[in-house]
VODRENSE-867640 format. One record per residue (C-alpha): residue in one letter; residue number from 1; x, y, z. Coordinates in nm, 2 decimals. Layout:
<pts>
<pt><baro>A</baro><domar>NUM</domar><x>X</x><y>Y</y><z>Z</z></pt>
...
</pts>
This chain:
<pts>
<pt><baro>M</baro><domar>1</domar><x>0.00</x><y>0.00</y><z>0.00</z></pt>
<pt><baro>T</baro><domar>2</domar><x>0.14</x><y>0.34</y><z>-0.09</z></pt>
<pt><baro>R</baro><domar>3</domar><x>0.25</x><y>0.54</y><z>0.21</z></pt>
<pt><baro>I</baro><domar>4</domar><x>0.04</x><y>0.85</y><z>0.25</z></pt>
<pt><baro>V</baro><domar>5</domar><x>0.17</x><y>1.11</y><z>0.50</z></pt>
<pt><baro>F</baro><domar>6</domar><x>-0.06</x><y>1.39</y><z>0.61</z></pt>
<pt><baro>A</baro><domar>7</domar><x>0.05</x><y>1.67</y><z>0.85</z></pt>
<pt><baro>L</baro><domar>8</domar><x>-0.18</x><y>1.88</y><z>1.05</z></pt>
<pt><baro>L</baro><domar>9</domar><x>-0.13</x><y>2.26</y><z>1.07</z></pt>
<pt><baro>A</baro><domar>10</domar><x>0.19</x><y>2.23</y><z>0.87</z></pt>
<pt><baro>V</baro><domar>11</domar><x>0.37</x><y>2.25</y><z>0.53</z></pt>
<pt><baro>A</baro><domar>12</domar><x>0.49</x><y>2.58</y><z>0.38</z></pt>
<pt><baro>V</baro><domar>13</domar><x>0.44</x><y>2.60</y><z>0.01</z></pt>
<pt><baro>P</baro><domar>14</domar><x>0.40</x><y>2.90</y><z>-0.23</z></pt>
<pt><baro>A</baro><domar>15</domar><x>0.05</x><y>3.03</y><z>-0.22</z></pt>
<pt><baro>G</baro><domar>16</domar><x>-0.13</x><y>3.13</y><z>-0.54</z></pt>
<pt><baro>L</baro><domar>17</domar><x>-0.33</x><y>3.42</y><z>-0.40</z></pt>
<pt><baro>F</baro><domar>18</domar><x>-0.60</x><y>3.60</y><z>-0.59</z></pt>
<pt><baro>A</baro><domar>19</domar><x>-0.82</x><y>3.90</y><z>-0.53</z></pt>
<pt><baro>A</baro><domar>20</domar><x>-1.16</x><y>3.89</y><z>-0.36</z></pt>
<pt><baro>D</baro><domar>21</domar><x>-1.33</x><y>4.00</y><z>-0.68</z></pt>
<pt><baro>D</baro><domar>22</domar><x>-1.24</x><y>3.66</y><z>-0.83</z></pt>
<pt><baro>L</baro><domar>23</domar><x>-1.53</x><y>3.53</y><z>-0.62</z></pt>
<pt><baro>G</baro><domar>24</domar><x>-1.77</x><y>3.64</y><z>-0.89</z></pt>
<pt><baro>S</baro><domar>25</domar><x>-2.13</x><y>3.74</y><z>-0.80</z></pt>
<pt><baro>V</baro><domar>26</domar><x>-2.16</x><y>3.65</y><z>-0.43</z></pt>
<pt><baro>P</baro><domar>27</domar><x>-2.45</x><y>3.79</y><z>-0.23</z></pt>
<pt><baro>E</baro><domar>28</domar><x>-2.32</x><y>4.05</y><z>0.02</z></pt>
<pt><baro>Q</baro><domar>29</domar><x>-2.45</x><y>3.85</y><z>0.32</z></pt>
<pt><baro>W</baro><domar>30</domar><x>-2.26</x><y>3.55</y><z>0.20</z></pt>
<pt><baro>N</baro><domar>31</domar><x>-1.91</x><y>3.68</y><z>0.19</z></pt>
<pt><baro>P</baro><domar>32</domar><x>-1.65</x><y>3.41</y><z>0.23</z></pt>
<pt><baro>M</baro><domar>33</domar><x>-1.35</x><y>3.64</y><z>0.29</z></pt>
<pt><baro>A</baro><domar>34</domar><x>-1.53</x><y>3.86</y><z>0.54</z></pt>
<pt><baro>A</baro><domar>35</domar><x>-1.67</x><y>3.55</y><z>0.71</z></pt>
<pt><baro>T</baro><domar>36</domar><x>-1.32</x><y>3.40</y><z>0.76</z></pt>
<pt><baro>V</baro><domar>37</domar><x>-1.18</x><y>3.43</y><z>1.11</z></pt>
<pt><baro>R</baro><domar>38</domar><x>-0.86</x><y>3.35</y><z>1.30</z></pt>
<pt><baro>I</baro><domar>39</domar><x>-0.89</x><y>3.12</y><z>1.60</z></pt>
<pt><baro>R</baro><domar>40</domar><x>-0.66</x><y>3.08</y><z>1.91</z></pt>
<pt><baro>I</baro><domar>41</domar><x>-0.72</x><y>2.82</y><z>2.18</z></pt>
<pt><baro>T</baro><domar>42</domar><x>-0.49</x><y>2.86</y><z>2.48</z></pt>
<pt><baro>E</baro><domar>43</domar><x>-0.46</x><y>2.64</y><z>2.78</z></pt>
<pt><baro>S</baro><domar>44</domar><x>-0.17</x><y>2.67</y><z>3.03</z></pt>
<pt><baro>D</baro><domar>45</domar><x>0.14</x><y>2.74</y><z>2.80</z></pt>
<pt><baro>R</baro><domar>46</domar><x>0.00</x><y>2.57</y><z>2.49</z></pt>
<pt><baro>T</baro><domar>47</domar><x>-0.18</x><y>2.76</y><z>2.21</z></pt>
<pt><baro>Q</baro><domar>48</domar><x>-0.34</x><y>2.61</y><z>1.90</z></pt>
<pt><baro>V</baro><domar>49</domar><x>-0.39</x><y>2.85</y><z>1.61</z></pt>
<pt><baro>G</baro><domar>50</domar><x>-0.62</x><y>2.80</y><z>1.31</z></pt>
<pt><baro>S</baro><domar>51</domar><x>-0.88</x><y>2.94</y><z>1.09</z></pt>
<pt><baro>G</baro><domar>52</domar><x>-1.26</x><y>2.92</y><z>1.07</z></pt>
<pt><baro>T</baro><domar>53</domar><x>-1.57</x><y>3.05</y><z>0.89</z></pt>
<pt><baro>I</baro><domar>54</domar><x>-1.88</x><y>3.22</y><z>1.03</z></pt>
<pt><baro>I</baro><domar>55</domar><x>-2.17</x><y>3.02</y><z>0.88</z></pt>
<pt><baro>Q</baro><domar>56</domar><x>-2.46</x><y>3.19</y><z>1.06</z></pt>
<pt><baro>S</baro><domar>57</domar><x>-2.50</x><y>3.52</y><z>1.24</z></pt>
<pt><baro>S</baro><domar>58</domar><x>-2.76</x><y>3.72</y><z>1.42</z></pt>
<pt><baro>P</baro><domar>59</domar><x>-2.74</x><y>3.99</y><z>1.69</z></pt>
<pt><baro>G</baro><domar>60</domar><x>-2.58</x><y>3.83</y><z>1.99</z></pt>
<pt><baro>Y</baro><domar>61</domar><x>-2.49</x><y>3.50</y><z>1.82</z></pt>
<pt><baro>A</baro><domar>62</domar><x>-2.26</x><y>3.38</y><z>1.55</z></pt>
<pt><baro>L</baro><domar>63</domar><x>-2.16</x><y>3.02</y><z>1.46</z></pt>
<pt><baro>V</baro><domar>64</domar><x>-1.81</x><y>2.94</y><z>1.35</z></pt>
<pt><baro>L</baro><domar>65</domar><x>-1.72</x><y>2.62</y><z>1.16</z></pt>
<pt><baro>T</baro><domar>66</domar><x>-1.36</x><y>2.50</y><z>1.20</z></pt>
<pt><baro>C</baro><domar>67</domar><x>-1.15</x><y>2.19</y><z>1.23</z></pt>
<pt><baro>A</baro><domar>68</domar><x>-1.16</x><y>1.96</y><z>1.54</z></pt>
<pt><baro>H</baro><domar>69</domar><x>-0.79</x><y>1.91</y><z>1.59</z></pt>
<pt><baro>I</baro><domar>70</domar><x>-0.72</x><y>2.26</y><z>1.71</z></pt>
<pt><baro>M</baro><domar>71</domar><x>-0.96</x><y>2.21</y><z>2.00</z></pt>
<pt><baro>D</baro><domar>72</domar><x>-0.92</x><y>1.83</y><z>2.06</z></pt>
<pt><baro>R</baro><domar>73</domar><x>-0.72</x><y>1.88</y><z>2.39</z></pt>
<pt><baro>A</baro><domar>74</domar><x>-0.90</x><y>2.19</y><z>2.51</z></pt>
<pt><baro>G</baro><domar>75</domar><x>-1.04</x><y>2.16</y><z>2.86</z></pt>
<pt><baro>D</baro><domar>76</domar><x>-1.31</x><y>2.36</y><z>3.03</z></pt>
<pt><baro>D</baro><domar>77</domar><x>-1.06</x><y>2.63</y><z>3.13</z></pt>
<pt><baro>A</baro><domar>78</domar><x>-0.93</x><y>2.69</y><z>2.78</z></pt>
<pt><baro>L</baro><domar>79</domar><x>-0.93</x><y>3.04</y><z>2.65</z></pt>
<pt><baro>V</baro><domar>80</domar><x>-1.09</x><y>3.06</y><z>2.30</z></pt>
<pt><baro>E</baro><domar>81</domar><x>-1.04</x><y>3.38</y><z>2.10</z></pt>
<pt><baro>V</baro><domar>82</domar><x>-1.18</x><y>3.45</y><z>1.76</z></pt>
<pt><baro>D</baro><domar>83</domar><x>-1.05</x><y>3.74</y><z>1.55</z></pt>
<pt><baro>V</baro><domar>84</domar><x>-1.31</x><y>3.89</y><z>1.31</z></pt>
<pt><baro>F</baro><domar>85</domar><x>-1.16</x><y>4.11</y><z>1.04</z></pt>
<pt><baro>G</baro><domar>86</domar><x>-1.31</x><y>4.43</y><z>0.91</z></pt>
<pt><baro>E</baro><domar>87</domar><x>-1.18</x><y>4.65</y><z>0.63</z></pt>
<pt><baro>D</baro><domar>88</domar><x>-0.97</x><y>4.87</y><z>0.86</z></pt>
<pt><baro>E</baro><domar>89</domar><x>-0.95</x><y>4.68</y><z>1.19</z></pt>
<pt><baro>S</baro><domar>90</domar><x>-1.01</x><y>4.35</y><z>1.36</z></pt>
<pt><baro>R</baro><domar>91</domar><x>-1.20</x><y>4.26</y><z>1.68</z></pt>
<pt><baro>I</baro><domar>92</domar><x>-1.14</x><y>3.98</y><z>1.92</z></pt>
<pt><baro>Y</baro><domar>93</domar><x>-1.44</x><y>3.78</y><z>2.05</z></pt>
<pt><baro>L</baro><domar>94</domar><x>-1.44</x><y>3.53</y><z>2.33</z></pt>
<pt><baro>G</baro><domar>95</domar><x>-1.56</x><y>3.20</y><z>2.19</z></pt>
<pt><baro>E</baro><domar>96</domar><x>-1.73</x><y>2.89</y><z>2.33</z></pt>
<pt><baro>I</baro><domar>97</domar><x>-1.67</x><y>2.54</y><z>2.19</z></pt>
<pt><baro>V</baro><domar>98</domar><x>-1.99</x><y>2.38</y><z>2.09</z></pt>
<pt><baro>G</baro><domar>99</domar><x>-1.84</x><y>2.05</y><z>2.00</z></pt>
<pt><baro>H</baro><domar>100</domar><x>-1.60</x><y>1.86</y><z>1.77</z></pt>
<pt><baro>H</baro><domar>101</domar><x>-1.56</x><y>1.53</y><z>1.60</z></pt>
<pt><baro>I</baro><domar>102</domar><x>-1.20</x><y>1.43</y><z>1.56</z></pt>
<pt><baro>D</baro><domar>103</domar><x>-1.26</x><y>1.14</y><z>1.31</z></pt>
<pt><baro>S</baro><domar>104</domar><x>-1.41</x><y>1.38</y><z>1.05</z></pt>
<pt><baro>D</baro><domar>105</domar><x>-1.20</x><y>1.68</y><z>1.19</z></pt>
<pt><baro>V</baro><domar>106</domar><x>-1.50</x><y>1.92</y><z>1.21</z></pt>
<pt><baro>G</baro><domar>107</domar><x>-1.57</x><y>2.15</y><z>1.50</z></pt>
<pt><baro>L</baro><domar>108</domar><x>-1.80</x><y>2.43</y><z>1.60</z></pt>
<pt><baro>I</baro><domar>109</domar><x>-1.75</x><y>2.75</y><z>1.81</z></pt>
<pt><baro>T</baro><domar>110</domar><x>-1.99</x><y>3.03</y><z>1.90</z></pt>
<pt><baro>I</baro><domar>111</domar><x>-1.92</x><y>3.39</y><z>1.96</z></pt>
<pt><baro>R</baro><domar>112</domar><x>-2.15</x><y>3.67</y><z>2.09</z></pt>
<pt><baro>P</baro><domar>113</domar><x>-2.13</x><y>3.98</y><z>1.86</z></pt>
<pt><baro>M</baro><domar>114</domar><x>-2.37</x><y>4.27</y><z>1.92</z></pt>
<pt><baro>K</baro><domar>115</domar><x>-2.44</x><y>4.30</y><z>1.54</z></pt>
<pt><baro>V</baro><domar>116</domar><x>-2.49</x><y>4.06</y><z>1.25</z></pt>
<pt><baro>L</baro><domar>117</domar><x>-2.15</x><y>3.96</y><z>1.11</z></pt>
<pt><baro>P</baro><domar>118</domar><x>-2.08</x><y>3.86</y><z>0.75</z></pt>
<pt><baro>F</baro><domar>119</domar><x>-2.12</x><y>3.48</y><z>0.70</z></pt>
<pt><baro>A</baro><domar>120</domar><x>-2.07</x><y>3.22</y><z>0.43</z></pt>
<pt><baro>Q</baro><domar>121</domar><x>-2.34</x><y>3.01</y><z>0.28</z></pt>
<pt><baro>V</baro><domar>122</domar><x>-2.29</x><y>2.64</y><z>0.35</z></pt>
<pt><baro>D</baro><domar>123</domar><x>-2.37</x><y>2.41</y><z>0.06</z></pt>
<pt><baro>L</baro><domar>124</domar><x>-2.55</x><y>2.10</y><z>0.19</z></pt>
<pt><baro>S</baro><domar>125</domar><x>-2.69</x><y>2.00</y><z>-0.14</z></pt>
<pt><baro>S</baro><domar>126</domar><x>-2.61</x><y>1.68</y><z>-0.34</z></pt>
<pt><baro>D</baro><domar>127</domar><x>-2.46</x><y>1.87</y><z>-0.63</z></pt>
<pt><baro>E</baro><domar>128</domar><x>-2.18</x><y>1.67</y><z>-0.78</z></pt>
<pt><baro>I</baro><domar>129</domar><x>-1.82</x><y>1.77</y><z>-0.69</z></pt>
<pt><baro>A</baro><domar>130</domar><x>-1.58</x><y>1.63</y><z>-0.95</z></pt>
<pt><baro>K</baro><domar>131</domar><x>-1.21</x><y>1.59</y><z>-1.01</z></pt>
<pt><baro>G</baro><domar>132</domar><x>-1.07</x><y>1.91</y><z>-1.16</z></pt>
<pt><baro>D</baro><domar>133</domar><x>-1.34</x><y>2.14</y><z>-1.03</z></pt>
<pt><baro>P</baro><domar>134</domar><x>-1.19</x><y>2.48</y><z>-0.94</z></pt>
<pt><baro>V</baro><domar>135</domar><x>-1.23</x><y>2.57</y><z>-0.57</z></pt>
<pt><baro>M</baro><domar>136</domar><x>-1.10</x><y>2.83</y><z>-0.34</z></pt>
<pt><baro>S</baro><domar>137</domar><x>-0.94</x><y>2.79</y><z>0.01</z></pt>
<pt><baro>I</baro><domar>138</domar><x>-0.94</x><y>3.08</y><z>0.26</z></pt>
<pt><baro>G</baro><domar>139</domar><x>-0.74</x><y>3.07</y><z>0.57</z></pt>
<pt><baro>C</baro><domar>140</domar><x>-0.48</x><y>3.25</y><z>0.79</z></pt>
<pt><baro>N</baro><domar>141</domar><x>-0.12</x><y>3.16</y><z>0.68</z></pt>
<pt><baro>N</baro><domar>142</domar><x>0.09</x><y>3.14</y><z>1.00</z></pt>
<pt><baro>G</baro><domar>143</domar><x>-0.17</x><y>3.33</y><z>1.19</z></pt>
<pt><baro>A</baro><domar>144</domar><x>-0.18</x><y>3.63</y><z>0.96</z></pt>
<pt><baro>R</baro><domar>145</domar><x>-0.49</x><y>3.79</y><z>0.81</z></pt>
<pt><baro>P</baro><domar>146</domar><x>-0.70</x><y>3.57</y><z>0.58</z></pt>
<pt><baro>T</baro><domar>147</domar><x>-0.59</x><y>3.51</y><z>0.23</z></pt>
<pt><baro>S</baro><domar>148</domar><x>-0.75</x><y>3.33</y><z>-0.06</z></pt>
<pt><baro>Q</baro><domar>149</domar><x>-0.59</x><y>3.05</y><z>-0.27</z></pt>
<pt><baro>Q</baro><domar>150</domar><x>-0.72</x><y>2.92</y><z>-0.60</z></pt>
<pt><baro>I</baro><domar>151</domar><x>-0.68</x><y>2.54</y><z>-0.62</z></pt>
<pt><baro>S</baro><domar>152</domar><x>-0.86</x><y>2.24</y><z>-0.77</z></pt>
<pt><baro>V</baro><domar>153</domar><x>-1.02</x><y>1.92</y><z>-0.66</z></pt>
<pt><baro>R</baro><domar>154</domar><x>-0.79</x><y>1.62</y><z>-0.72</z></pt>
<pt><baro>D</baro><domar>155</domar><x>-1.02</x><y>1.35</y><z>-0.58</z></pt>
<pt><baro>V</baro><domar>156</domar><x>-1.34</x><y>1.29</y><z>-0.38</z></pt>
<pt><baro>N</baro><domar>157</domar><x>-1.36</x><y>1.03</y><z>-0.10</z></pt>
<pt><baro>L</baro><domar>158</domar><x>-1.03</x><y>0.86</y><z>-0.19</z></pt>
<pt><baro>Y</baro><domar>159</domar><x>-0.97</x><y>0.70</y><z>0.14</z></pt>
<pt><baro>L</baro><domar>160</domar><x>-1.16</x><y>0.54</y><z>0.43</z></pt>
<pt><baro>G</baro><domar>161</domar><x>-1.33</x><y>0.77</y><z>0.67</z></pt>
<pt><baro>A</baro><domar>162</domar><x>-1.57</x><y>1.06</y><z>0.67</z></pt>
<pt><baro>D</baro><domar>163</domar><x>-1.67</x><y>1.25</y><z>0.36</z></pt>
<pt><baro>H</baro><domar>164</domar><x>-1.37</x><y>1.44</y><z>0.23</z></pt>
<pt><baro>L</baro><domar>165</domar><x>-1.20</x><y>1.61</y><z>-0.07</z></pt>
<pt><baro>I</baro><domar>166</domar><x>-0.84</x><y>1.60</y><z>-0.18</z></pt>
<pt><baro>C</baro><domar>167</domar><x>-0.73</x><y>1.93</y><z>-0.34</z></pt>
<pt><baro>A</baro><domar>168</domar><x>-0.41</x><y>2.05</y><z>-0.51</z></pt>
<pt><baro>I</baro><domar>169</domar><x>-0.15</x><y>2.24</y><z>-0.31</z></pt>
<pt><baro>A</baro><domar>170</domar><x>-0.07</x><y>2.16</y><z>0.05</z></pt>
<pt><baro>P</baro><domar>171</domar><x>-0.21</x><y>2.42</y><z>0.30</z></pt>
<pt><baro>I</baro><domar>172</domar><x>0.03</x><y>2.63</y><z>0.50</z></pt>
<pt><baro>H</baro><domar>173</domar><x>0.04</x><y>2.63</y><z>0.88</z></pt>
<pt><baro>G</baro><domar>174</domar><x>-0.25</x><y>2.82</y><z>1.03</z></pt>
<pt><baro>R</baro><domar>175</domar><x>-0.50</x><y>2.74</y><z>0.75</z></pt>
<pt><baro>S</baro><domar>176</domar><x>-0.64</x><y>2.44</y><z>0.93</z></pt>
<pt><baro>G</baro><domar>177</domar><x>-1.01</x><y>2.50</y><z>0.99</z></pt>
<pt><baro>G</baro><domar>178</domar><x>-1.04</x><y>2.75</y><z>0.70</z></pt>
<pt><baro>G</baro><domar>179</domar><x>-1.32</x><y>2.71</y><z>0.45</z></pt>
<pt><baro>L</baro><domar>180</domar><x>-1.32</x><y>2.55</y><z>0.10</z></pt>
<pt><baro>F</baro><domar>181</domar><x>-1.55</x><y>2.72</y><z>-0.14</z></pt>
<pt><baro>D</baro><domar>182</domar><x>-1.70</x><y>2.64</y><z>-0.49</z></pt>
<pt><baro>S</baro><domar>183</domar><x>-1.71</x><y>2.89</y><z>-0.78</z></pt>
<pt><baro>A</baro><domar>184</domar><x>-2.04</x><y>3.03</y><z>-0.65</z></pt>
<pt><baro>G</baro><domar>185</domar><x>-1.88</x><y>3.12</y><z>-0.31</z></pt>
<pt><baro>R</baro><domar>186</domar><x>-2.06</x><y>2.84</y><z>-0.12</z></pt>
<pt><baro>L</baro><domar>187</domar><x>-1.87</x><y>2.65</y><z>0.15</z></pt>
<pt><baro>I</baro><domar>188</domar><x>-1.81</x><y>2.29</y><z>0.06</z></pt>
<pt><baro>G</baro><domar>189</domar><x>-1.53</x><y>2.18</y><z>0.29</z></pt>
<pt><baro>V</baro><domar>190</domar><x>-1.30</x><y>2.25</y><z>0.59</z></pt>
<pt><baro>C</baro><domar>191</domar><x>-0.92</x><y>2.24</y><z>0.57</z></pt>
<pt><baro>S</baro><domar>192</domar><x>-0.80</x><y>1.95</y><z>0.77</z></pt>
<pt><baro>A</baro><domar>193</domar><x>-0.45</x><y>1.83</y><z>0.68</z></pt>
<pt><baro>A</baro><domar>194</domar><x>-0.16</x><y>1.85</y><z>0.43</z></pt>
<pt><baro>N</baro><domar>195</domar><x>0.05</x><y>1.59</y><z>0.24</z></pt>
<pt><baro>R</baro><domar>196</domar><x>0.40</x><y>1.72</y><z>0.19</z></pt>
<pt><baro>K</baro><domar>197</domar><x>0.52</x><y>1.46</y><z>-0.05</z></pt>
<pt><baro>L</baro><domar>198</domar><x>0.22</x><y>1.48</y><z>-0.29</z></pt>
<pt><baro>D</baro><domar>199</domar><x>0.16</x><y>1.86</y><z>-0.23</z></pt>
<pt><baro>H</baro><domar>200</domar><x>-0.21</x><y>1.83</y><z>-0.17</z></pt>
<pt><baro>G</baro><domar>201</domar><x>-0.45</x><y>1.91</y><z>0.11</z></pt>
<pt><baro>L</baro><domar>202</domar><x>-0.73</x><y>1.71</y><z>0.27</z></pt>
<pt><baro>Y</baro><domar>203</domar><x>-1.06</x><y>1.88</y><z>0.34</z></pt>
<pt><baro>A</baro><domar>204</domar><x>-1.36</x><y>1.76</y><z>0.54</z></pt>
<pt><baro>G</baro><domar>205</domar><x>-1.66</x><y>1.74</y><z>0.30</z></pt>
<pt><baro>R</baro><domar>206</domar><x>-2.02</x><y>1.84</y><z>0.30</z></pt>
<pt><baro>G</baro><domar>207</domar><x>-2.13</x><y>1.51</y><z>0.46</z></pt>
<pt><baro>A</baro><domar>208</domar><x>-1.90</x><y>1.56</y><z>0.75</z></pt>
<pt><baro>I</baro><domar>209</domar><x>-2.02</x><y>1.91</y><z>0.80</z></pt>
<pt><baro>Y</baro><domar>210</domar><x>-2.38</x><y>1.80</y><z>0.79</z></pt>
<pt><baro>E</baro><domar>211</domar><x>-2.32</x><y>1.53</y><z>1.05</z></pt>
<pt><baro>M</baro><domar>212</domar><x>-2.16</x><y>1.78</y><z>1.28</z></pt>
<pt><baro>L</baro><domar>213</domar><x>-2.45</x><y>2.03</y><z>1.24</z></pt>
<pt><baro>Q</baro><domar>214</domar><x>-2.71</x><y>1.75</y><z>1.28</z></pt>
<pt><baro>R</baro><domar>215</domar><x>-2.54</x><y>1.63</y><z>1.60</z></pt>
<pt><baro>H</baro><domar>216</domar><x>-2.60</x><y>1.97</y><z>1.76</z></pt>
<pt><baro>D</baro><domar>217</domar><x>-2.94</x><y>2.03</y><z>1.60</z></pt>
<pt><baro>L</baro><domar>218</domar><x>-2.81</x><y>2.32</y><z>1.39</z></pt>
<pt><baro>V</baro><domar>219</domar><x>-2.90</x><y>2.21</y><z>1.03</z></pt>
<pt><baro>K</baro><domar>220</domar><x>-3.22</x><y>2.42</y><z>1.01</z></pt>
<pt><baro>L</baro><domar>221</domar><x>-3.05</x><y>2.72</y><z>1.16</z></pt>
<pt><baro>V</baro><domar>222</domar><x>-2.77</x><y>2.71</y><z>0.90</z></pt>
<pt><baro>Q</baro><domar>223</domar><x>-2.97</x><y>2.61</y><z>0.60</z></pt>
<pt><baro>A</baro><domar>224</domar><x>-3.32</x><y>2.49</y><z>0.62</z></pt>
<pt><baro>D</baro><domar>225</domar><x>-3.39</x><y>2.48</y><z>0.25</z></pt>
<pt><baro>Q</baro><domar>226</domar><x>-3.13</x><y>2.23</y><z>0.13</z></pt>
<pt><baro>T</baro><domar>227</domar><x>-3.07</x><y>1.86</y><z>0.19</z></pt>
<pt><baro>I</baro><domar>228</domar><x>-2.78</x><y>1.63</y><z>0.13</z></pt>
<pt><baro>S</baro><domar>229</domar><x>-2.95</x><y>1.34</y><z>-0.04</z></pt>
<pt><baro>G</baro><domar>230</domar><x>-2.69</x><y>1.14</y><z>-0.21</z></pt>
<pt><baro>V</baro><domar>231</domar><x>-2.39</x><y>1.30</y><z>-0.03</z></pt>
<pt><baro>R</baro><domar>232</domar><x>-2.18</x><y>1.05</y><z>0.16</z></pt>
<pt><baro>T</baro><domar>233</domar><x>-2.19</x><y>1.09</y><z>0.54</z></pt>
<pt><baro>A</baro><domar>234</domar><x>-2.01</x><y>0.77</y><z>0.64</z></pt>
<pt><baro>S</baro><domar>235</domar><x>-1.73</x><y>0.54</y><z>0.52</z></pt>
<pt><baro>Q</baro><domar>236</domar><x>-1.82</x><y>0.42</y><z>0.17</z></pt>
<pt><baro>T</baro><domar>237</domar><x>-1.50</x><y>0.35</y><z>-0.01</z></pt>
<pt><baro>S</baro><domar>238</domar><x>-1.29</x><y>0.05</y><z>-0.12</z></pt>
<pt><baro>S</baro><domar>239</domar><x>-0.96</x><y>0.21</y><z>-0.04</z></pt>
<pt><baro>E</baro><domar>240</domar><x>-0.76</x><y>0.06</y><z>0.24</z></pt>
<pt><baro>A</baro><domar>241</domar><x>-0.56</x><y>0.37</y><z>0.32</z></pt>
<pt><baro>P</baro><domar>242</domar><x>-0.70</x><y>0.55</y><z>0.63</z></pt>
<pt><baro>V</baro><domar>243</domar><x>-0.72</x><y>0.93</y><z>0.63</z></pt>
<pt><baro>R</baro><domar>244</domar><x>-0.72</x><y>0.99</y><z>1.01</z></pt>
<pt><baro>T</baro><domar>245</domar><x>-0.82</x><y>0.83</y><z>1.33</z></pt>
<pt><baro>A</baro><domar>246</domar><x>-0.89</x><y>0.96</y><z>1.68</z></pt>
<pt><baro>A</baro><domar>247</domar><x>-0.61</x><y>1.12</y><z>1.87</z></pt>
<pt><baro>G</baro><domar>248</domar><x>-0.38</x><y>0.86</y><z>2.03</z></pt>
<pt><baro>S</baro><domar>249</domar><x>-0.47</x><y>0.59</y><z>1.78</z></pt>
<pt><baro>K</baro><domar>250</domar><x>-0.33</x><y>0.72</y><z>1.45</z></pt>
<pt><baro>P</baro><domar>251</domar><x>-0.20</x><y>0.47</y><z>1.20</z></pt>
<pt><baro>S</baro><domar>252</domar><x>0.17</x><y>0.47</y><z>1.10</z></pt>
<pt><baro>D</baro><domar>253</domar><x>0.10</x><y>0.64</y><z>0.76</z></pt>
<pt><baro>I</baro><domar>254</domar><x>-0.04</x><y>0.96</y><z>0.92</z></pt>
<pt><baro>E</baro><domar>255</domar><x>0.20</x><y>1.22</y><z>1.04</z></pt>
<pt><baro>V</baro><domar>256</domar><x>0.06</x><y>1.47</y><z>1.29</z></pt>
<pt><baro>E</baro><domar>257</domar><x>0.23</x><y>1.78</y><z>1.40</z></pt>
</pts>
């Protein structure tokens, strides 16, 4: 079996960045770049840094989608900070962990803004995602402000495990948890891991996102008018190469940093 090595929150590669106007005609309230946040989770002398996407907002409440591995070891006393970026300044909100699922690497955080914040539309449809489709990753390289990166889908559900996408170009440290968007600006994935050797990234897919929202009874809140009929939500592949396992039980072909 070919050895596949994924690294979490790692891998520095040149980023093909492009302007926000490459998003095309995206409704103002569904703004992927403005909806992207930076996350810091601190406990004792250990800080995990990642990215996330606001997927629902109302006065006093905003829901942030991110990856699970940045919060996997966070206890009740962990300090969760979420940086929301405006055109001229950023603001730090205290966050609360709603839950996370390490096998699919999807997590949720809430913050309490006084106003409605920009958010991204989550695509929970069964629209086909195919090899070669152009997509966009948004995240915070090394903890900087969010940047966008134009990439493409290399494969869909290639390995055992939760619903996932494999995309060209390995993500840089700090982009974990950032959103993956289709050409219409809809969120279709969450940055999870990087493969140094093959220069590609692994992203949790729509099925994994749906399962996380369903687990916390948040599907209707995020998007009541779409379903995921036909989208995989559990292991349905003939590949023997695992993508990831729970912390403390990773297979030898997964490299975690």
